[in-house]
C-alpha positions as CSV (number, residue, x, y, z in Angstrom):
1,X,128.9,81.0,46.2
2,X,126.7,78.6,48.2
3,X,127.9,75.1,48.9
4,X,126.7,72.0,50.6
5,X,128.4,69.1,52.4
6,X,127.7,65.5,51.4
7,X,128.4,63.2,54.3
8,X,128.5,59.4,54.2
9,X,127.8,58.0,57.6
10,X,128.8,54.9,59.6
11,X,132.5,55.3,58.7
12,X,134.8,54.4,61.6
13,X,136.9,57.4,62.6
14,X,140.5,56.7,63.8
15,X,143.4,59.0,64.5
16,X,144.3,62.3,66.0
17,X,142.4,65.6,65.6
18,X,143.8,68.9,66.9
19,X,141.7,71.7,68.4
20,X,142.4,75.2,67.0
21,X,142.6,78.5,68.9
22,X,139.4,79.7,70.4
23,X,137.3,81.9,68.1
24,X,135.6,83.5,71.0
25,X,139.0,84.5,72.5
26,X,140.3,86.0,69.2
27,X,137.3,88.2,68.6
28,X,137.6,90.4,71.7
29,X,141.4,90.3,71.3
30,X,141.0,91.9,67.8
31,X,138.9,94.7,69.3
32,X,141.4,95.2,72.1
33,X,144.1,96.1,69.6
34,X,142.4,99.4,69.2
35,X,143.3,100.4,72.8
36,X,146.9,101.1,72.1
37,X,148.2,101.9,68.6
38,X,151.0,99.7,67.3
39,X,151.8,96.2,66.0
40,X,150.3,93.1,67.7
41,X,151.1,89.4,67.0
42,X,148.4,86.8,67.9
43,X,149.4,83.2,67.6
44,X,147.2,80.1,67.2
45,X,144.5,82.2,65.5
46,X,141.8,80.0,63.6
47,X,141.1,81.0,60.1
48,X,137.3,81.0,60.4
49,X,134.6,83.2,58.9
50,X,133.9,85.2,62.1
51,X,137.6,86.1,62.6
52,X,137.9,87.3,59.0
53,X,134.6,89.4,59.4
54,X,136.1,91.1,62.5
55,X,139.3,91.8,60.7
56,X,137.4,93.3,57.8
57,X,135.8,95.7,60.3
58,X,139.2,96.5,61.7
59,X,140.5,97.2,58.3
60,X,137.5,99.5,57.6
61,X,138.6,101.5,60.7
62,X,142.1,101.9,59.3
63,X,144.1,99.0,60.6
64,X,146.2,96.5,58.5
65,X,146.6,92.8,59.2
66,X,148.5,89.9,57.8
67,X,148.2,86.1,58.3
68,X,151.3,83.8,58.3
69,X,150.1,80.3,59.0
70,X,148.4,80.6,62.4
71,X,150.1,83.9,63.4
72,X,148.0,87.1,62.9
73,X,149.9,90.4,62.7
74,X,147.7,93.5,63.3
75,X,148.9,97.2,62.9
76,X,146.5,99.7,64.5
77,X,148.8,102.8,64.2
78,X,146.6,104.4,61.5
79,X,143.1,104.2,62.8
80,X,141.1,106.9,61.1
81,X,137.5,105.9,61.5
82,X,135.2,105.1,64.5
83,X,132.2,103.9,62.5
84,X,131.6,100.1,62.0
85,X,129.9,99.4,58.6
86,X,126.4,97.8,58.8
87,X,127.1,95.2,56.0
88,X,129.7,93.6,58.3
89,X,128.2,94.2,61.7
90,X,125.0,92.5,60.5
91,X,127.0,89.3,59.9
92,X,128.5,88.9,63.4
93,X,127.3,89.4,66.9
94,X,130.8,90.1,68.2
95,X,130.9,93.4,66.2
96,X,129.4,94.9,69.4
97,X,132.8,94.4,71.0
98,X,134.1,97.4,69.1
99,X,131.9,99.7,71.3
100,X,134.1,99.5,74.4
101,X,137.5,99.8,72.8
102,X,136.5,102.6,70.4
103,X,134.9,104.8,73.0
104,X,137.7,104.2,75.4
105,X,140.5,104.9,72.9
106,X,138.9,107.6,70.8
107,X,136.0,109.0,72.8
108,X,133.4,108.0,70.3
109,X,132.0,105.1,68.4
110,X,129.2,104.3,65.9
111,X,128.2,100.6,65.9
112,X,125.1,99.1,64.2
113,X,123.0,96.8,66.3
114,X,124.8,93.5,65.8
115,X,123.7,90.3,63.8
116,X,124.9,86.7,64.1
117,X,123.2,83.4,64.8
118,X,119.4,83.7,65.3
119,X,119.4,81.6,68.5
120,X,117.4,84.1,70.5
121,X,117.3,87.4,72.2
122,X,120.7,88.7,73.1
123,X,120.0,92.3,74.2
124,X,122.8,94.8,74.5
125,X,121.1,96.7,77.4
126,X,124.0,95.6,79.7
127,X,126.6,97.2,77.4
128,X,124.6,100.5,77.2
129,X,123.9,100.7,80.9
130,X,127.5,100.1,81.8
131,X,128.9,102.7,79.4
132,X,126.3,105.2,80.5
133,X,127.3,104.7,84.1
134,X,130.9,105.4,83.0
135,X,129.8,108.8,81.6
136,X,129.2,108.0,77.9
137,X,126.3,109.5,76.0
138,X,124.5,106.9,74.0
139,X,121.9,107.4,71.3
140,X,120.2,105.1,68.8
141,X,119.9,106.6,65.4
142,X,118.9,104.8,62.2
143,X,119.8,101.4,63.8
144,X,123.2,102.6,64.9
145,X,124.5,103.1,68.5
146,X,126.2,106.4,68.6
147,X,128.4,106.7,71.7
148,X,130.4,109.7,72.8
149,X,132.4,110.6,75.9
150,X,134.9,113.3,76.7
151,X,136.5,110.9,79.2
152,X,135.1,107.7,80.7
153,X,135.1,107.5,84.5
154,X,135.4,104.5,86.7
155,X,132.3,103.4,88.6
156,X,130.6,100.3,90.0
157,X,128.6,98.3,87.5
158,X,126.3,95.4,88.4
159,X,125.4,93.2,85.5
160,X,121.8,91.8,85.7
161,X,123.2,88.7,83.9
162,X,126.8,87.5,83.6
163,X,127.0,88.4,79.9
164,X,130.3,87.5,78.3
165,X,130.3,90.3,75.6
166,X,129.1,92.9,78.1
167,X,131.8,92.0,80.6
168,X,134.5,92.1,77.8
169,X,133.2,95.4,76.4
170,X,133.2,97.0,79.9
171,X,136.6,95.6,80.7
172,X,138.1,97.2,77.6
173,X,136.3,100.5,78.2
174,X,137.6,100.6,81.8
175,X,141.3,100.1,81.0
176,X,141.7,103.8,79.9
177,X,139.0,105.3,82.1
178,X,139.7,107.7,85.0
179,X,139.7,105.9,88.4
180,X,138.6,102.4,89.3
181,X,135.8,100.4,87.7
182,X,134.2,97.5,89.5
183,X,132.2,95.0,87.5
184,X,130.0,92.8,89.6
185,X,128.3,89.6,88.5
186,X,130.9,89.4,85.8
187,X,131.1,86.5,83.3
188,X,133.7,83.9,84.3
189,X,134.3,82.1,80.9
190,X,137.9,81.2,80.0
191,X,137.7,83.7,77.1
192,X,137.0,86.5,79.6
193,X,140.0,85.4,81.6
194,X,142.1,85.4,78.4
195,X,141.1,88.9,77.6
196,X,142.0,90.0,81.1
197,X,145.4,88.3,80.6
198,X,145.9,90.2,77.3
199,X,144.9,93.5,78.8
200,X,147.2,93.0,81.8
201,X,150.0,92.2,79.4
202,X,149.3,95.5,77.6
203,X,149.7,97.3,81.0
204,X,146.2,97.4,82.3
205,X,145.7,97.3,86.1
206,X,143.1,94.5,86.3
207,X,142.2,91.9,89.0
208,X,139.5,89.3,89.5
209,X,139.1,87.8,86.1
210,X,137.3,84.5,86.4
211,X,135.6,85.6,89.6
212,X,132.3,87.3,90.4
213,X,133.8,90.8,90.6
214,X,136.5,92.4,88.4
215,X,138.4,95.5,89.4
216,X,140.1,97.7,86.9
217,X,142.0,100.8,87.6
218,X,142.4,103.0,84.4
219,X,145.7,103.8,82.9
220,X,146.6,106.7,80.7
221,X,148.3,104.5,78.2
222,X,148.7,100.9,77.1
223,X,151.1,99.1,74.8
224,X,150.8,96.5,72.0
225,X,151.6,92.9,72.9
226,X,152.3,89.4,71.4
227,X,150.1,86.6,72.8
228,X,148.9,83.1,72.1
229,X,145.2,82.3,71.8
230,X,143.8,79.6,74.2
231,X,142.4,76.3,72.7
232,X,138.7,76.4,71.7
233,X,136.8,74.5,74.4
234,X,133.6,74.2,72.2
235,X,135.5,72.8,69.3
236,X,137.2,70.4,71.7
237,X,133.8,69.3,73.2
238,X,132.5,68.8,69.7
239,X,135.3,66.4,68.8
240,X,135.1,64.5,72.1
241,X,131.4,63.8,71.3
242,X,132.5,62.9,67.7
243,X,134.8,60.2,69.1
244,X,132.0,58.7,71.2
245,X,129.4,58.4,68.4
246,X,130.4,54.9,67.1
247,X,131.9,52.0,69.0
248,X,134.5,51.6,66.2
249,X,135.8,55.2,66.6
250,X,139.2,55.7,68.1
251,X,139.8,59.5,68.2
252,X,142.4,61.3,70.2
253,X,141.6,65.0,70.6
254,X,144.7,67.1,71.0
255,X,145.2,70.7,72.3
256,X,142.5,70.3,75.0
257,X,142.4,72.1,78.3
258,X,140.5,69.8,80.6
259,X,139.8,72.5,83.1
260,X,137.8,74.4,80.6
261,X,135.5,71.3,80.0
262,X,134.9,69.9,83.5
263,X,131.1,69.9,83.3
264,X,130.9,68.4,79.7
265,X,133.5,65.7,80.6
266,X,131.5,64.7,83.7
267,X,128.4,64.4,81.5
268,X,130.2,62.2,79.0
269,X,131.3,59.9,81.9
270,X,127.7,59.9,83.2
271,X,126.5,58.8,79.7
272,X,129.0,55.9,79.8
273,X,131.8,57.2,77.8
274,X,135.4,56.2,78.7
275,X,137.7,59.1,79.0
276,X,141.5,58.5,78.9
277,X,144.0,61.2,79.3
278,X,146.9,60.5,76.9
279,X,148.9,63.5,78.1
280,X,148.1,66.9,79.7
281,X,146.6,68.2,76.4
282,X,145.3,65.0,74.7
283,X,142.2,62.9,75.4
284,X,140.9,59.6,74.0
285,X,137.2,59.0,74.3
286,X,135.8,55.5,73.8
287,X,132.3,54.2,73.6
288,X,131.5,50.7,74.9
289,X,128.1,49.1,75.1
290,X,124.8,50.8,76.0
291,X,124.8,54.6,76.5
292,X,123.0,56.0,79.6
293,X,120.4,58.8,79.4
294,X,121.1,62.0,81.3
295,X,119.8,65.4,82.2
296,X,121.6,68.5,81.0
297,X,120.9,72.1,82.1
298,X,122.8,74.9,80.4
299,X,124.2,77.7,82.5
300,X,126.9,80.3,82.5
301,X,130.4,79.0,83.0
302,X,131.4,76.9,84.9
303,X,128.0,75.3,84.1
304,X,127.2,73.3,81.0
305,X,127.8,75.5,77.9
306,X,124.8,76.3,75.7
307,X,127.1,75.9,72.6
308,X,127.5,72.2,73.4
309,X,123.9,71.2,74.0
310,X,123.0,70.6,70.3
311,X,126.2,68.5,70.1
312,X,125.3,66.4,73.1
313,X,121.7,66.0,71.8
314,X,123.0,64.0,68.9
315,X,124.8,61.6,71.3
316,X,121.8,61.3,73.5
317,X,119.6,60.1,70.5
318,X,121.7,56.9,70.8
319,X,121.3,56.6,74.6
320,X,118.9,54.1,76.2
321,X,115.9,55.8,77.7
322,X,114.7,59.4,78.3
323,X,117.2,62.3,78.3
324,X,116.3,65.9,79.1
325,X,118.1,69.1,77.9
326,X,117.0,72.4,79.5
327,X,118.2,75.5,77.8
328,X,118.4,78.5,80.1
329,X,120.3,81.0,78.0
330,X,118.7,81.3,74.4
331,X,115.1,80.5,73.6
332,X,115.8,79.5,70.0
333,X,118.5,77.0,70.6
334,X,116.2,74.1,69.7
335,X,115.8,74.9,66.0
336,X,118.0,72.0,65.2
337,X,115.5,69.6,66.7
338,X,113.2,69.6,63.6
339,X,116.2,68.6,61.4
340,X,117.4,65.8,63.7
341,X,113.8,64.4,63.8
342,X,113.9,64.4,60.0
343,X,116.9,62.0,60.4
344,X,115.0,59.7,62.7
345,X,115.5,61.2,66.1
346,X,112.7,61.2,68.6
347,X,112.9,64.6,70.3
348,X,110.0,66.7,71.7
349,X,110.4,70.3,72.9
350,X,108.3,71.5,75.8
351,X,108.9,75.1,76.7
352,X,112.7,75.3,77.3
353,X,113.3,71.5,77.6
354,X,114.1,69.0,74.8
355,X,112.9,65.4,75.7
356,X,115.0,62.9,73.8
357,X,113.8,59.3,73.6
358,X,116.5,56.8,72.5
359,X,118.1,54.9,71.1
360,X,116.9,55.7,67.6
361,X,118.9,54.9,64.5
362,X,119.6,58.0,62.4
363,X,119.1,57.9,58.6
364,X,120.8,60.1,56.1
365,X,118.6,63.0,54.9
366,X,118.8,66.5,53.5
367,X,119.1,68.9,56.4
368,X,119.7,72.7,56.9
369,X,121.9,74.3,59.5
370,X,120.0,77.1,61.4
371,X,123.0,78.4,63.3
372,X,126.7,77.5,64.0
373,X,126.3,74.9,66.6
374,X,123.2,73.4,65.1
375,X,125.2,72.9,61.9
376,X,127.9,71.2,63.8
377,X,125.3,68.9,65.4
378,X,123.9,68.0,62.0
379,X,127.4,67.2,60.8
380,X,127.9,64.8,63.7
381,X,124.5,63.2,63.1
382,X,125.4,62.7,59.4
383,X,128.6,60.9,60.5
384,X,126.8,58.4,62.6
385,X,123.7,58.0,60.3
386,X,123.1,55.3,57.7
387,X,123.6,56.3,54.1
388,X,124.2,60.0,53.0
389,X,123.3,63.2,54.6
390,X,123.4,66.5,52.7
391,X,123.9,69.6,54.8
392,X,122.9,73.1,53.5
393,X,123.9,76.5,55.0
394,X,127.4,75.2,55.7
395,X,128.8,78.7,55.8
396,X,127.3,78.8,59.3
397,X,129.5,75.8,60.4
398,X,132.6,77.5,58.9
399,X,132.0,80.5,61.2
400,X,133.5,78.6,64.1
401,X,135.3,75.4,62.9
402,X,138.6,75.7,61.2
403,X,139.4,73.3,58.3
404,X,136.6,71.0,59.7
405,X,136.5,69.0,56.4
406,X,140.2,68.5,56.2
407,X,140.4,67.5,59.9
408,X,137.6,64.9,59.7
409,X,138.8,63.5,56.4
410,X,142.1,62.7,57.9
411,X,140.2,60.5,60.5
412,X,138.5,58.6,57.7
413,X,135.3,60.5,57.3
414,X,133.8,60.5,53.7
415,X,132.8,64.1,53.1
416,X,132.4,66.0,49.8
417,X,131.7,69.6,49.1
418,X,129.5,70.6,46.2
419,X,128.6,74.0,44.8
420,X,124.9,74.7,44.7
């Protein structure tokens, strides 16, 4: 059943908003539960669409799960299937994460080419190349990747690009492989470090997570664990920008790890936003006076995250002068620009750079989310626009933001949900 959000803008937002657990940390963690049969408890798990989609895949493979508040209990003792169904894999890019854990634990896997947000090319060549070097036989048949291996063997893998999902897949594959696997040019994102922490807790011999090179010496057996999910840095960044949209806003964002957001926080200060640390996990952002334009260039962590550039674009429509956002990761990340321009923004896209002229008042309009972060950006635009904004394709927003309507309504936002 399709729905739409109706957002009344220019409402001052005041109060506290808490960041949920990181979606992008939960998804590989769900896959990792296949590496050792047993019962796992994951705390601080967000109830978002992507998590439920991964859990449906896990259930199809033979696992059981149960949610109690924000604690997710997973039982992988009865896995009886190594084939991921197309109807679920087509909905979520992270379905590719089942490749590494399945082939490592069971010697085979069948995973359809993944779906997810249409933000550009995200090839899985790195996954295939790494698994092939480890001794896996990979074939593409009827749109499915069919992987088989009598026993994966450790080797040296050099990634052409520090892909997060490729790094995570190969980490999981290496935990039960024979000998040592060395992953060079590895992704350094906090979610990768979290997966390394989980695998280490399960008994894996793993070093170097968060650095250029990861070393993993395979073990014969791992064990189930209990673990708490790290805070979602992209959700945190979204709410920090939210607090800076109107001068009347007074928003304290809770459950924030500042070390995950060093680059975005520096950009907020450059734009002219006051950042006040309330305590180690809480931040107040405050806008006063004219906002400064700035240049943003997306890059792998610890650079500026691609997931936050649409969010910052909304803020920069209110800055004085020319701002530039260069997108280096996904070529279709600027699909939201057309929708923001419909609301009154002045943004031109030249090659991989968006040129934002501000300030421009935003006016409520009907708009359509083209992907998860674009949808969040339109949501923020609606909150600072005059009159009413109607947002379609809201299920994309719900892929990554837990209880967003409830959280924002508590701050004073005027949002209604209507069935189409």
